[in-house]
C-alpha positions, -999 to +999 in steps of 0.1 A: -704+073+206-739+076+221-751+111+232-784+130+238-785+167+231-811+194+227-816+203+191-818+241+198-785+240+218-765+229+188-783+242+157-765+276+155-731+260+159-740+233+135-749+259+108-716+277+114-697+245+111-715+235+079-709+270+065-671+265+061-670+231+045-670+226+007-705+219-006-696+193-033-659+196-042-629+186-023-620+154-004-647+137+015-631+143+049-632+181+042-670+178+037-673+161+071-686+175+104-670+157+133-690+149+165-670+142+196-688+133+229-670+135+262-675+146+298-710+160+295-705+179+262-707+174+225-680+190+202-690+199+167-659+205+144-652+212+108-625+225+085-619+233+048-582+227+054-577+265+061-606+276+084-613+257+115-645+258+137-650+240+170-681+244+191-688+227+225-723+223+238-739+206+268-750+170+263-759+138+281-731+115+271-739+078+274-708+066+255-679+089+246-664+088+212-658+106+179-675+101+145-676+120+112-707+125+092-715+142+058-717+178+070-743+195+048-768+166+049-765+163+087-769+200+092-799+202+068-816+173+087-811+188+121-822+223+109-855+209+096-863+189+127-885+205+154-872+216+188-866+188+212-841+161+223-820+143+197-802+110+201-770+106+182-751+074+181-727+054+160-737+018+151-717-011+164-695-013+133-690+025+132-703+026+096-733+048+102-746+076+125-781+071+138-802+102+145-834+098+164-860+122+177-890+104+192-904+081+165-883+097+138-852+077+128-825+085+103-793+068+092-763+087+077-730+071+066-701+076+090-666+086+078-634+068+087-622+080+121-586+080+108-595+109+086-598+133+115-568+156+120-564+175+153-572+212+151-548+239+161-553+246+198-562+281+210-529+297+224-536+299+261-519+328+280-488+320+299-488+324+337-457+342+348-441+333+382-455+365+397-490+354+388-495+378+359-506+365+325-488+371+293-486+357+258-513+375+240-550+370+244-571+401+240-609+406+246-625+426+219-660+436+207-674+412+181-697+440+168-667+463+163-647+438+144-677+431+122-681+468+115-644+471+105-647+442+080-678+458+065-661+492+061-629+477+046-638+444+029-653+459-003-620+476-011-600+443-010-590+427-043-611+395-051-581+380-070-561+356-048-532+359-073-529+396-062-513+383-029-511+411-004-538+433-018-562+403-017-559+407+021-572+428+050-542+444+066-540+453+103-510+474+112-499+491+143-487+527+139-471+551+164-462+587+160-464+620+179-502+617+182-499+583+199-505+546+192-532+534+168-543+505+147-547+510+109-569+485+091-566+488+053-580+474+021-567+480-014-577+467-048-557+488-072-582+515-079-597+520-044-583+521-009-601+522+025-586+527+060-602+526+094-582+536+125-588+530+161-570+530+194-566+498+215-534+493+234-539+456+239-544+449+202-514+472+194-492+451+217-507+418+203-499+427+166-464+419+153-443+447+140-450+438+104-488+436+109-512+409+101-528+399+068-561+381+064-572+369+030-605+383+017-619+349+010-620+341+048-638+373+058-673+362+048-673+332+072-656+352+099-684+378+097-710+350+100-693+336+131-690+369+148-718+379+171-725+409+193-708+394+223-672+400+234-647+377+218-612+366+228-585+371+202-550+356+199-523+354+172-501+323+167-471+321+144-493+312+114-529+316+125-554+340+140-576+325+168-610+338+180-633+324+206-664+334+225-660+348+260-675+316+274-650+295+254-679+276+238-669+283+202-635+287+186-628+299+150-594+301+135-579+311+101-545+312+085-525+344+083-507+355+051-471+367+049-469+390+019-453+424+017-482+450+019-477+480-004-467+513+011-499+534+011-484+565+027-475+579-007-510+584-020-523+594+015-498+622+016-512+635-017-545+644+001-526+669+022-516+690-008-528+726-001-535+730-038-562+703-038-598+711-046-626+704-021-661+694-028-687+690+000-722+676-008-750+659+010-744+621+009-780+609+005-787+634-023-756+624-042-763+587-039-799+592-052-786+612-082-760+585-089-786+558-088-806+576-115-776+584-136-764+548-135-794+540-158-776+559-185-743+541-181-731+515-206-704+488-207-682+513-225-691+543-203-695+533-166-688+567-152-705+599-139-689+632-148-688+659-122-687+696-134-677+720-106-688+756-098-688+774-064-724+767-055-732+734-071-719+704-089-735+691-121-735+653-126-740+639-161-736+608-181-741+601-218-743+570-240-748+568-277-775+541-273-791+551-239-793+589-241-781+614-216-787+624-179-778+656-161-786+666-125-774+697-106-768+694-068-762+721-043-726+718-031-697+737-016-667+737-039-633+754-037-604+750-061-593+752-097-605+718-110-632+720-137-644+684-140-637+648-130-652+614-137-658+585-113-671+549-119-707+553-108-713+520-091-680+521-072-688+555-059-723+545-048-708+516-029-682+537-012-708+563-001-730+535+014-703+528+040-703+563+054-727+576+081-721+613+078-749+635+063-723+653+042-691+639+026-661+659+015-641+650-016-604+660-017-596+662-054-559+661-061-562+660-099-584+648-128-566+615-128-550+615-094-562+600-060-594+614-046-602+611-009-636+609+008-643+617+044-672+627+066-676+645+099-693+615+116-667+591+101-637+606+118-616+574+118-626+563+083-614+574+049-616+560+013-596+568-017-609+563-053-591+567-085-609+588-111-615+576-147-597+590-177-619+616-194-623+611-231-642+636-252-665+616-275-677+632-307-708+618-323-713+626-360-746+631-377-753+609-407-751+639-432-716+647-419-703+612-423 
């Protein structure tokens, strides 16, 4: 392999490629970035055995070929080089990759070419006899997919052993109101759902939906840009590529049984539920201050309700007490409830509405959050059990 390429043409793809490979652990071939030169382009490829990235960039190819190189070291070197033309070539024995830029010369050990395993190809649409395409590729906004992951990802369990609830769930739903996609995240004490309408994605999704493990979402977000992407689903993988076909990213799908979440969603429709509406920013600021008074044994904020306000408070034997009233609209019979402070702050940060409404179904039952400017987004949080602590003065001991 002998190729000349502009450093600025490949650096972004090189960083994306290096991002998915293991830093130090794992087999050497998984820590490799593969360079393949052919027909006026340079392919940059990497995998961690689950995620796969392939980017193709314009290059002047003198000698075609493929070579593997230690990925992080190669990426760090190119990243720290100035803009300009790079020459990349394998030595005559294929033992090293030589990197040159002007008078700068570097040598990195090459990996065995037999280590390379072909990547799963992007499923191309099938051309029907009448000239129409079929077989499932959909163009979608990269920004929109990124936003969905942001709104749902924090609610997904971080424990891989939790199987389905360690995944982002995309499900198609159809009822009297029409077709829609429900995107869900669940971790046992929180649930988030974002809904949207897209007939093409509705038709692309299998009946049982699609599950993407949380551990893959961070790299997917890094890969996504603001441009339109092309999406396809294979039997075992999800494929995404840029509209110009320059970059392809794929990840494995999971095949667990996702819990039925309609049961706790239906609780929010109980006409006996209490309703609290409060300004989101004011509530977040109060919670930030009250969190100072939380301890390892008392991580919650208590809400005391009255028609014109809600009083927030926290107490800890070692850190003291905090109490703040907030103007609010409240209706219902509930007197108080407790929420984990930090969890509630994070949930509120994903809303855009000036005011949020809490639907309170019971002191220890699911509580839903919604906002006027977040029509397609809802989050459920489980309250904490309230225990009345009694502190005794020394003379009463």
